[in-house]
DSSP file (Angstrom, degrees, kcal/mol; ACC not computed):
  #  RESIDUE AA STRUCTURE BP1 BP2  ACC     N-H-->O    O-->H-N    N-H-->O    O-->H-N    TCO  KAPPA ALPHA  PHI   PSI    X-CA   Y-CA   Z-CA
    1    1 A M     >        0   0    0      0, 0.0     4,-2.2     0, 0.0     5,-0.2   0.000 360.0 360.0 360.0 -41.8   44.8   15.6  -35.6
    2    2 A K  H  >  +     0   0    0      1,-0.2     4,-2.8     2,-0.2     5,-0.2   0.883 360.0  53.7 -62.6 -37.3   43.1   12.5  -34.3
    3    3 A R  H  > S+     0   0    0      2,-0.2     4,-2.6     1,-0.2    -1,-0.2   0.907 108.2  49.6 -63.5 -41.5   39.7   14.3  -34.2
    4    4 A K  H  > S+     0   0    0      2,-0.2     4,-2.4     1,-0.2    -2,-0.2   0.918 113.1  46.4 -62.6 -43.4   40.1   15.4  -37.8
    5    5 A K  H  X S+     0   0    0     -4,-2.2     4,-2.5     2,-0.2    -2,-0.2   0.915 113.3  48.4 -66.8 -42.8   40.9   11.8  -38.9
    6    6 A T  H  X S+     0   0    0     -4,-2.8     4,-2.6     1,-0.2    -2,-0.2   0.912 112.2  49.6 -63.3 -41.8   38.0   10.3  -36.9
    7    7 A T  H  X S+     0   0    0     -4,-2.6     4,-2.8    -5,-0.2    -2,-0.2   0.912 110.4  50.5 -62.0 -42.4   35.7   13.0  -38.3
    8    8 A A  H  X S+     0   0    0     -4,-2.4     4,-2.2     2,-0.2    -2,-0.2   0.908 111.4  47.9 -62.9 -41.8   36.9   12.1  -41.8
    9    9 A V  H  X S+     0   0    0     -4,-2.5     4,-2.3     2,-0.2    -2,-0.2   0.929 113.0  48.1 -64.6 -44.7   36.3    8.4  -41.3
   10   10 A L  H  X S+     0   0    0     -4,-2.6     4,-2.3     1,-0.2    -2,-0.2   0.914 111.7  49.3 -63.1 -42.9   32.8    9.0  -39.8
   11   11 A L  H  X S+     0   0    0     -4,-2.8     4,-2.4     1,-0.2    -1,-0.2   0.894 110.3  51.8 -62.8 -38.5   31.9   11.3  -42.7
   12   12 A S  H  X S+     0   0    0     -4,-2.2     4,-2.5    -5,-0.2    -2,-0.2   0.909 109.4  49.3 -63.1 -41.8   33.1    8.7  -45.2
   13   13 A L  H  X S+     0   0    0     -4,-2.3     4,-2.5     2,-0.2    -2,-0.2   0.887 110.0  51.2 -65.6 -38.3   31.0    6.0  -43.5
   14   14 A I  H  X S+     0   0    0     -4,-2.3     4,-1.5     2,-0.2    -2,-0.2   0.922 111.1  47.9 -63.8 -43.1   28.0    8.3  -43.6
   15   15 A M  H  X S+     0   0    0     -4,-2.4     4,-0.7     1,-0.2    -2,-0.2   0.898 111.1  51.5 -64.0 -39.4   28.6    8.9  -47.4
   16   16 A L  H >< S+     0   0    0     -4,-2.5     3,-0.8     1,-0.2    -2,-0.2   0.925 110.5  47.5 -62.2 -44.6   29.0    5.1  -47.9
   17   17 A S  H 3< S+     0   0    0     -4,-2.5    -1,-0.2     1,-0.2    -2,-0.2   0.760 115.5  46.1 -71.2 -22.2   25.7    4.4  -46.1
   18   18 A G  H 3< S+     0   0    0     -4,-1.5    -1,-0.2    -5,-0.2    -2,-0.2   0.462  83.3 121.5 -96.9  -1.2   23.9    7.1  -48.1
   19   19 A S    <<  -     0   0    0     -3,-0.8    12,-0.1    -4,-0.7    -3,-0.0  -0.395  43.2-167.2 -66.4 133.6   25.3    6.1  -51.5
   20   20 A A        +     0   0    0     -2,-0.1     2,-0.2     2,-0.1    -1,-0.1   0.080  55.1  95.9-108.1  22.9   22.7    5.2  -54.0
   21   21 A V  S    S+     0   0    0      1,-0.1     2,-2.0     3,-0.0    -2,-0.0  -0.603  70.4  15.3-109.0 170.1   25.0    3.7  -56.6
   22   22 A L  S    S+     0   0    0     -2,-0.2     2,-0.4    45,-0.1    -1,-0.1  -0.369  95.3  78.6  78.0 -57.9   26.2    0.2  -57.5
   23   23 A S        -     0   0    0     -2,-2.0    44,-0.1     1,-0.1    43,-0.1  -0.697  39.5-179.2 -99.8 136.7   23.9   -2.3  -55.9
   24   24 A V        +     0   0    0     -2,-0.4    -1,-0.1    42,-0.0     2,-0.1   0.348  51.1 118.0-103.6   2.7   20.5   -3.3  -57.1
   25   25 A H        -     0   0    0     41,-0.3    -2,-0.1     1,-0.1    41,-0.0  -0.434  69.9-127.7 -71.6 145.3   20.0   -5.7  -54.2
   26   26 A A  S    S+     0   0    0      1,-0.2    -1,-0.1    -2,-0.1    -3,-0.0   0.863 102.5  35.3 -63.5 -38.9   17.1   -4.8  -51.9
   27   27 A T  S    S-     0   0    0      1,-0.0    -1,-0.2     3,-0.0    -2,-0.0   0.798  77.7-156.7 -91.2 -28.3   19.0   -4.9  -48.7
   28   28 A D    >   +     0   0    0      1,-0.1     3,-1.7     2,-0.1     4,-0.5   0.892  26.1 167.8  50.0  42.4   22.4   -3.5  -49.6
   29   29 A G  T 3>  +     0   0    0      1,-0.3     4,-2.0     2,-0.2     3,-0.3   0.702  59.5  78.1 -59.7 -21.2   23.8   -5.4  -46.6
   30   30 A W  H 3> S+     0   0    0      1,-0.2     4,-3.0     2,-0.2    -1,-0.3   0.820  84.8  62.8 -59.3 -30.5   27.3   -4.8  -47.9
   31   31 A R  H <> S+     0   0    0     -3,-1.7     4,-2.0     2,-0.2    -1,-0.2   0.950 107.0  40.7 -61.8 -49.5   27.2   -1.2  -46.6
   32   32 A K  H  > S+     0   0    0     -4,-0.5     4,-2.0    -3,-0.3    -1,-0.2   0.904 116.3  51.0 -64.8 -41.3   26.8   -2.2  -42.9
   33   33 A V  H  X S+     0   0    0     -4,-2.0     4,-2.3     1,-0.2    -2,-0.2   0.930 111.5  46.5 -63.7 -45.6   29.3   -5.0  -43.3
   34   34 A Y  H  X S+     0   0    0     -4,-3.0     4,-2.6     1,-0.2    -1,-0.2   0.849 108.2  56.9 -66.9 -33.1   31.9   -2.7  -44.9
   35   35 A E  H  X S+     0   0    0     -4,-2.0     4,-2.3    -5,-0.3    -1,-0.2   0.916 108.8  47.0 -60.6 -42.3   31.2   -0.1  -42.2
   36   36 A T  H  X S+     0   0    0     -4,-2.0     4,-2.7     2,-0.2    -2,-0.2   0.912 110.3  52.3 -64.8 -43.5   32.1   -2.8  -39.6
   37   37 A V  H  X S+     0   0    0     -4,-2.3     4,-2.5     1,-0.2    -2,-0.2   0.926 111.9  46.5 -58.1 -45.6   35.3   -3.7  -41.5
   38   38 A L  H  X S+     0   0    0     -4,-2.6     4,-2.0     2,-0.2    -1,-0.2   0.897 111.9  50.1 -65.8 -40.8   36.4   -0.1  -41.6
   39   39 A T  H  X S+     0   0    0     -4,-2.3     4,-0.6     2,-0.2    -1,-0.2   0.918 113.0  46.4 -63.7 -43.3   35.6    0.4  -37.9
   40   40 A E  H >< S+     0   0    0     -4,-2.7     3,-1.0     1,-0.2    -2,-0.2   0.896 110.1  54.0 -65.5 -40.0   37.6   -2.7  -37.0
   41   41 A F  H >< S+     0   0    0     -4,-2.5     3,-2.0     1,-0.3     6,-0.5   0.881 100.2  61.3 -60.7 -38.3   40.5   -1.7  -39.3
   42   42 A Q  H 3< S+     0   0    0     -4,-2.0    -1,-0.3     1,-0.3    -2,-0.2   0.752 101.7  53.9 -61.8 -23.2   40.7    1.7  -37.5
   43   43 A G  T << S+     0   0    0     -3,-1.0    -1,-0.3    -4,-0.6    -2,-0.2   0.359  95.1  90.4 -92.2   5.3   41.5   -0.3  -34.3
   44   44 A T  S X  S-     0   0    0     -3,-2.0     3,-0.8    -4,-0.1    -3,-0.0  -0.492  87.2-112.6 -97.9 169.2   44.4   -2.2  -35.8
   45   45 A D  T 3  S+     0   0    0      1,-0.2    -1,-0.1    -2,-0.2    -3,-0.1   0.678 113.4  67.0 -70.1 -17.8   48.1   -1.4  -35.9
   46   46 A Y  T 3  S+     0   0    0     -5,-0.1     2,-0.3     2,-0.1    -1,-0.2   0.744  76.2 101.5 -74.9 -22.7   47.8   -1.0  -39.7
   47   47 A F    <   -     0   0    0     -3,-0.8     2,-0.6    -6,-0.5    27,-0.1  -0.471  60.5-157.2 -68.2 125.5   45.6    2.1  -39.4
   48   48 A V        -     0   0    0     26,-0.6     7,-2.3    -2,-0.3     2,-1.2  -0.926   4.1-160.2-108.6 115.8   47.6    5.2  -40.0
   49   49 A D        +     0   0    0     -2,-0.6     2,-0.4     5,-0.2   -44,-0.1  -0.683  42.6 130.0 -97.0  81.0   46.2    8.4  -38.5
   50   50 A D     >  -     0   0    0     -2,-1.2     4,-1.6     1,-0.1    -2,-0.1  -0.998  55.3-141.7-138.3 130.9   47.9   11.1  -40.5
   51   51 A E  T  4 S+     0   0    0     -2,-0.4    -1,-0.1     1,-0.2    -2,-0.0   0.841 101.3  30.7 -61.9 -35.6   46.2   14.0  -42.3
   52   52 A S  T  4 S+     0   0    0      1,-0.1    -1,-0.2     0, 0.0    -2,-0.0   0.863 137.6  16.6 -92.6 -40.5   48.4   13.8  -45.3
   53   53 A F  T  4 S+     0   0    0     23,-0.1    23,-1.1    22,-0.1    24,-0.5   0.072  91.3 133.7-124.6  23.9   49.4   10.1  -45.7
   54   54 A G     <  -     0   0    0     -4,-1.6    22,-0.4    21,-0.2    -5,-0.2  -0.034  64.7 -65.7 -73.1 175.7   46.8    8.3  -43.5
   55   55 A S        -     0   0    0     -7,-2.3     2,-0.3    20,-0.2    19,-0.2  -0.241  55.7-176.4 -60.2 147.6   44.8    5.2  -44.3
   56   56 A M  E     -A   73   0A   0     17,-1.6    17,-2.8    19,-0.1     2,-0.3  -0.895   9.4-159.9-140.6 167.7   42.1    5.5  -47.0
   57   57 A W  E     +A   72   0A   0     -2,-0.3     2,-0.3    15,-0.2    15,-0.2  -0.974   8.6 175.8-148.0 162.3   39.4    3.4  -48.5
   58   58 A N  E     -A   71   0A   0     13,-2.1    13,-3.3    -2,-0.3     2,-0.4  -0.972  22.4-129.9-158.1 160.4   37.3    3.1  -51.7
   59   59 A I  E     +A   70   0A   0     -2,-0.3     2,-0.3    11,-0.2    11,-0.2  -0.937  26.0 170.0-117.8 145.1   34.7    0.8  -53.2
   60   60 A F  E     -A   69   0A   0      9,-2.3     9,-2.7    -2,-0.4     2,-1.3  -0.957  35.2-128.8-154.3 131.6   34.8   -0.6  -56.7
   61   61 A D    >   -     0   0    0     -2,-0.3     3,-0.8     7,-0.3    54,-0.1  -0.678  28.4-177.5 -85.1  92.8   32.7   -3.3  -58.3
   62   62 A I  T 3  S+     0   0    0     -2,-1.3    53,-0.5     1,-0.2    54,-0.2   0.878  78.8  29.8 -61.6 -42.2   35.5   -5.5  -59.7
   63   63 A N  T 3  S-     0   0    0      4,-0.3    -1,-0.2    -3,-0.1    -2,-0.1   0.173 103.3-116.9-112.0  18.6   33.3   -8.1  -61.5
   64   64 A S  S <  S+     0   0    0     -3,-0.8    -2,-0.1     1,-0.1    -3,-0.0   0.803  71.6 132.5  56.6  35.1   30.2   -6.0  -62.4
   65   65 A D  S    S-     0   0    0      2,-0.3    -1,-0.1   -42,-0.0    -3,-0.0   0.408  79.7-106.6 -95.5   3.5   27.8   -8.0  -60.2
   66   66 A G  S    S+     0   0    0      1,-0.1   -41,-0.3   -43,-0.1   -42,-0.0   0.357  96.3  95.2  90.0  -5.7   26.3   -4.9  -58.6
   67   67 A V        -     0   0    0    -44,-0.1    -2,-0.3   -43,-0.1    -4,-0.3  -0.969  69.9-139.0-119.8 116.5   28.0   -5.4  -55.2
   68   68 A P        -     0   0    0      0, 0.0    19,-0.4     0, 0.0     2,-0.3  -0.287   7.4-129.1 -74.8 158.0   31.3   -3.5  -54.8
   69   69 A E  E     -A   60   0A   0     -9,-2.7    -9,-2.3    17,-0.1     2,-0.5  -0.743  23.9-122.1 -97.9 154.2   34.4   -4.7  -53.2
   70   70 A L  E     -AB  59  85A   0     15,-2.5    15,-2.8    -2,-0.3     2,-0.6  -0.873  18.7-162.7-104.4 123.9   36.1   -2.7  -50.5
   71   71 A F  E     -AB  58  84A   0    -13,-3.3   -13,-2.1    -2,-0.5     2,-0.6  -0.930   6.9-171.1-104.6 120.2   39.7   -1.5  -51.0
   72   72 A V  E     -AB  57  83A   0     11,-3.1    11,-2.9    -2,-0.6     2,-0.4  -0.951   7.3-157.5-116.4 114.3   41.4   -0.4  -47.7
   73   73 A S  E     -AB  56  82A   0    -17,-2.8   -17,-1.6    -2,-0.6     9,-0.2  -0.763  15.1-144.6 -94.7 132.3   44.8    1.3  -48.1
   74   74 A V  S    S-     0   0    0      7,-2.6   -26,-0.6    -2,-0.4     2,-0.3   0.910  82.5 -11.7 -59.9 -42.5   47.1    1.3  -45.2
   75   75 A S        -     0   0    0      6,-0.3   -21,-0.2     2,-0.3   -20,-0.2  -0.965  64.6-111.1-152.4 167.9   48.3    4.7  -46.2
   76   76 A A  S    S+     0   0    0    -23,-1.1   -22,-0.1   -22,-0.4     2,-0.1   0.544  91.6  89.0 -80.2  -6.9   48.2    7.2  -49.0
   77   77 A S  S >  S-     0   0    0    -24,-0.5     3,-0.6     1,-0.1    -2,-0.3  -0.440  93.0-108.7 -86.3 167.0   51.8    6.7  -49.8
   78   78 A H  T 3  S+     0   0    0      1,-0.2    28,-1.4    -2,-0.1    27,-0.8   0.657 111.8  70.1 -68.8 -15.1   53.1    4.0  -52.2
   79   79 A V  T 3  S+     0   0    0     26,-0.2    26,-0.8    25,-0.2     2,-0.4   0.909  85.8  73.7 -69.2 -42.2   54.6    2.1  -49.3
   80   80 A G  S <  S-     0   0    0     -3,-0.6    26,-0.2    24,-0.2     2,-0.1  -0.577  71.5-154.9 -79.9 130.2   51.2    1.0  -47.9
   81   81 A G        -     0   0    0     -2,-0.4    -7,-2.6    -8,-0.1     2,-0.4  -0.199  18.0-101.2 -90.1-173.5   49.3   -1.6  -49.8
   82   82 A C  E     -BC  73 102A   0     20,-2.9    20,-3.1    -9,-0.2     2,-0.4  -0.924  14.3-150.5-116.0 135.8   45.6   -2.4  -50.0
   83   83 A A  E     -B   72   0A   0    -11,-2.9   -11,-3.1    -2,-0.4     2,-0.5  -0.866  22.4-150.7 -93.2 138.5   43.6   -5.0  -48.3
   84   84 A I  E     -B   71   0A   0     11,-0.4    11,-3.5    -2,-0.4     2,-0.4  -0.948  11.7-168.9-118.3 132.3   40.6   -6.0  -50.5
   85   85 A Y  E     -BD  70  94A   0    -15,-2.8   -15,-2.5    -2,-0.5     2,-0.3  -0.918   4.7-161.0-120.3 144.6   37.3   -7.3  -49.1
   86   86 A A  E     - D   0  93A   0      7,-2.6     7,-3.1    -2,-0.4     2,-0.8  -0.930  24.5-120.4-120.2 148.3   34.3   -8.9  -50.8
   87   87 A F  E     + D   0  92A   0    -19,-0.4     2,-0.4    -2,-0.3     5,-0.2  -0.802  45.2 161.8 -89.1 112.5   30.8   -9.1  -49.5
   88   88 A Q  E >   - D   0  91A   0      3,-2.8     3,-1.8    -2,-0.8    -2,-0.1  -0.994  62.2 -14.0-137.9 128.5   29.9  -12.8  -49.3
   89   89 A D  T 3  S-     0   0    0     -2,-0.4    -1,-0.1     1,-0.3     3,-0.1   0.856 128.3 -51.2  51.1  41.1   27.1  -14.6  -47.4
   90   90 A G  T 3  S+     0   0    0      1,-0.2     2,-0.3    -3,-0.0    -1,-0.3   0.604 120.4  98.2  77.4  11.6   26.5  -11.5  -45.3
   91   91 A E  E <  S-D   88   0A   0     -3,-1.8    -3,-2.8    -5,-0.0     2,-0.9  -0.911  76.2-117.7-130.9 157.0   30.2  -11.1  -44.3
   92   92 A G  E     -D   87   0A   0     -2,-0.3     2,-0.5    -5,-0.2    -5,-0.2  -0.850  36.6-165.2 -92.1 105.7   33.2   -9.0  -45.4
   93   93 A I  E     -D   86   0A   0     -7,-3.1    -7,-2.6    -2,-0.9     2,-0.4  -0.812  16.9-129.7 -98.3 126.1   35.7  -11.6  -46.6
   94   94 A R  E     -D   85   0A   0     -2,-0.5    -9,-0.3    -9,-0.2     2,-0.2  -0.599  26.3-139.4 -75.4 130.6   39.3  -10.5  -47.0
   95   95 A L        +     0   0    0    -11,-3.5   -11,-0.4    -2,-0.4     5,-0.2  -0.510  58.2  24.2 -90.5 157.9   40.6  -11.6  -50.4
   96   96 A G  S    S-     0   0    0     -2,-0.2     3,-0.1   -13,-0.1   -13,-0.0  -0.355 105.6 -25.0  87.8-170.2   44.1  -12.9  -51.2
   97   97 A E  S >  S-     0   0    0      1,-0.2     3,-2.2    -2,-0.1     2,-0.0  -0.288  89.5 -70.7 -71.9 162.5   46.4  -14.7  -48.9
   98   98 A E  T 3  S-     0   0    0      1,-0.3    -1,-0.2     3,-0.0     3,-0.1  -0.325 120.5  -0.7 -57.3 130.9   46.3  -14.1  -45.1
   99   99 A E  T 3  S+     0   0    0      1,-0.2     2,-0.3    -3,-0.1    -1,-0.3   0.680  95.1 158.2  61.1  20.5   47.5  -10.6  -44.3
  100  100 A Q    <   -     0   0    0     -3,-2.2     2,-0.5    -5,-0.2   -16,-0.3  -0.582  25.9-164.0 -78.3 134.7   48.2  -10.0  -48.0
  101  101 A F    >   -     0   0    0     -2,-0.3     3,-0.8    -3,-0.1     2,-0.3  -0.985  14.2-139.3-116.7 123.6   48.4   -6.4  -49.0
  102  102 A F  B 3  S+C   82   0A   0    -20,-3.1   -20,-2.9    -2,-0.5     6,-0.1  -0.593  81.4  13.6 -81.2 140.1   48.1   -5.7  -52.8
  103  103 A G  T >  S+     0   0    0     -2,-0.3     3,-1.7   -22,-0.2    -1,-0.2   0.691  76.8 173.4  72.7  20.4   50.4   -3.1  -54.3
  104  104 A E  T <  S+     0   0    0     -3,-0.8    -1,-0.2     1,-0.3   -24,-0.2  -0.416  76.8   6.7 -60.3 134.5   52.7   -2.7  -51.3
  105  105 A W  T 3  S+     0   0    0    -26,-0.8    17,-3.0   -27,-0.8    -1,-0.3   0.866 141.7  33.8  56.3  38.7   55.5   -0.4  -52.4
  106  106 A G  E <  S-E  121   0B   0     -3,-1.7     2,-0.3   -28,-1.4    -1,-0.2  -0.665  99.0 -48.4-173.2-129.7   53.7    0.2  -55.6
  107  107 A V  E     -E  120   0B   0     13,-1.0    13,-3.1    -2,-0.2     2,-0.4  -0.978  26.2-155.8-140.1 145.2   50.2    0.5  -57.0
  108  108 A T  E     +E  119   0B   0     -2,-0.3     2,-0.3    11,-0.2    11,-0.2  -0.989  26.2 159.8-118.9 133.6   46.9   -1.4  -56.9
  109  109 A S  E     -E  118   0B   0      9,-2.3     9,-3.4    -2,-0.4     2,-0.3  -0.940  23.7-142.1-145.2 168.4   44.3   -1.1  -59.7
  110  110 A A  E     -E  117   0B   0     -2,-0.3     2,-0.6     7,-0.3     7,-0.2  -0.979   4.8-151.5-136.8 148.0   41.4   -3.0  -61.0
  111  111 A C  E >>> -E  116   0B   0      5,-2.6     5,-2.2    -2,-0.3     4,-0.8  -0.938   8.2-170.6-119.4 105.1   40.0   -3.7  -64.5
  112  112 A Q  G >45S+     0   0    0     -2,-0.6     3,-0.6     1,-0.2    -1,-0.1   0.860  82.4  62.1 -65.0 -37.1   36.2   -4.2  -64.3
  113  113 A A  G 345S+     0   0    0      1,-0.2    -1,-0.2     2,-0.1   -50,-0.0   0.812 119.2  26.9 -60.5 -30.6   35.9   -5.4  -67.9
  114  114 A E  G <45S-     0   0    0     -3,-0.6    -1,-0.2     2,-0.1    -2,-0.2   0.355 105.0-120.8-112.5   2.9   38.1   -8.4  -67.2
  115  115 A S  T <<5 +     0   0    0     -4,-0.8    19,-3.4    -3,-0.6     2,-0.3   0.911  64.1 148.4  55.3  46.2   37.4   -8.8  -63.4
  116  116 A L  E   < -EF 111 133B   0     -5,-2.2    -5,-2.6    17,-0.2     2,-0.4  -0.837  42.6-156.6-114.7 147.9   41.1   -8.3  -62.7
  117  117 A V  E     -EF 110 132B   0     15,-2.5    15,-2.8    -2,-0.3     2,-0.5  -0.988  15.6-154.7-115.4 132.4   43.1   -6.8  -59.8
  118  118 A K  E     -EF 109 131B   0     -9,-3.4    -9,-2.3    -2,-0.4     2,-0.5  -0.927   7.4-168.9-110.3 129.0   46.6   -5.6  -60.7
  119  119 A S  E     -EF 108 130B   0     11,-2.9    11,-2.4    -2,-0.5     2,-0.4  -0.972   3.6-169.9-120.4 118.3   49.2   -5.4  -58.0
  120  120 A E  E     -EF 107 129B   0    -13,-3.1   -13,-1.0    -2,-0.5     2,-0.4  -0.893   2.2-171.1-109.6 138.3   52.5   -3.6  -58.8
  121  121 A H  E     -EF 106 128B   0      7,-2.5     7,-2.8    -2,-0.4     2,-0.5  -0.986   5.6-160.7-130.9 120.0   55.5   -3.8  -56.5
  122  122 A F  E     + F   0 127B   0    -17,-3.0     2,-0.3    -2,-0.4     5,-0.2  -0.870  22.0 157.9-101.5 131.2   58.6   -1.6  -57.0
  123  123 A N  E >   - F   0 126B   0      3,-2.5     3,-2.4    -2,-0.5    -2,-0.1  -0.902  63.6 -18.3-157.3 125.2   61.9   -2.7  -55.4
  124  124 A M  T 3  S-     0   0    0     -2,-0.3     3,-0.1     1,-0.3    -2,-0.0   0.832 126.5 -49.3  51.4  40.4   65.5   -1.9  -56.1
  125  125 A G  T 3  S+     0   0    0      1,-0.3     2,-0.4     0, 0.0    -1,-0.3   0.446 116.0 113.5  82.2  -0.1   64.8   -0.8  -59.7
  126  126 A L  E <   -F  123   0B   0     -3,-2.4    -3,-2.5     2,-0.0     2,-0.5  -0.829  54.4-149.1-106.9 144.9   62.7   -3.9  -60.5
  127  127 A L  E     -F  122   0B   0     -2,-0.4     2,-0.5    -5,-0.2    -5,-0.2  -0.958   9.0-168.2-114.1 121.7   59.0   -3.9  -61.2
  128  128 A D  E     -F  121   0B   0     -7,-2.8    -7,-2.5    -2,-0.5     2,-0.4  -0.948   8.3-172.5-109.4 122.1   57.0   -7.0  -60.2
  129  129 A V  E     -F  120   0B   0     -2,-0.5     2,-0.4    -9,-0.2    -9,-0.2  -0.958   4.3-177.7-119.6 131.5   53.4   -7.1  -61.6
  130  130 A A  E     -F  119   0B   0    -11,-2.4   -11,-2.9    -2,-0.4     2,-0.4  -0.988  11.1-155.2-128.7 138.7   50.8   -9.6  -60.7
  131  131 A Y  E     -F  118   0B   0     -2,-0.4     2,-0.4   -13,-0.2   -13,-0.2  -0.935   8.4-166.9-112.7 135.4   47.3  -10.0  -62.0
  132  132 A Y  E     -F  117   0B   0    -15,-2.8   -15,-2.5    -2,-0.4     2,-0.5  -0.984  13.5-141.1-123.6 128.8   44.5  -11.7  -60.0
  133  133 A H  E     -F  116   0B   0     -2,-0.4     2,-0.7     6,-0.4   -17,-0.2  -0.761  12.6-144.9 -88.5 130.8   41.2  -12.7  -61.5
  134  134 A F        -     0   0    0    -19,-3.4     5,-0.2    -2,-0.5    -2,-0.0  -0.863  16.7-177.9 -97.8 116.1   38.2  -12.2  -59.2
  135  135 A D        -     0   0    0      3,-1.9    -1,-0.1    -2,-0.7     4,-0.1   0.296  60.6 -91.3 -95.5   9.3   35.7  -14.9  -59.7
  136  136 A G  S    S+     0   0    0      2,-0.3     3,-0.1   -21,-0.1    -2,-0.1   0.168 121.8  43.4 100.9 -17.1   33.2  -13.5  -57.3
  137  137 A T  S    S+     0   0    0      1,-0.4     2,-0.3   -49,-0.0   -51,-0.1   0.587 117.8   6.9-129.0 -26.5   34.5  -15.3  -54.2
  138  138 A S              0   0    0    -43,-0.1    -3,-1.9    -5,-0.1    -1,-0.4  -0.978 360.0 360.0-154.5 164.6   38.3  -15.2  -54.4
  139  139 A L              0   0    0     -2,-0.3    -6,-0.4    -5,-0.2   -22,-0.1   0.354 360.0 360.0-104.2 360.0   41.3  -13.7  -56.2
């Protein structure tokens, strides 16, 4: 199972590095930086190595600046939230409060037209929704 997950992560990284979308910048340095972020995440206790509900990631350009942000989900279930990273000054900067996971026990989504991240949290029959504006450097 670990071999399948490692293979899936490596294939994802290869696809990320070969992607020809989103950025018009000459260097596209975010690709290498996000590859490092994902590799480091794989070595943490947050990484879930499960074929059905394991950790996942995606990129999405929240504020339409041509450089995508990286969404890293602890797991594919609603329990695991997302850590969000932005490429700034050649580094992958984690957005939000320290160790914050958006959409834990709920959903994380983004609205590119308004540069917003939406974090929903379901608990004991109550729904807590928070909207965060991304200004290009922080949420």
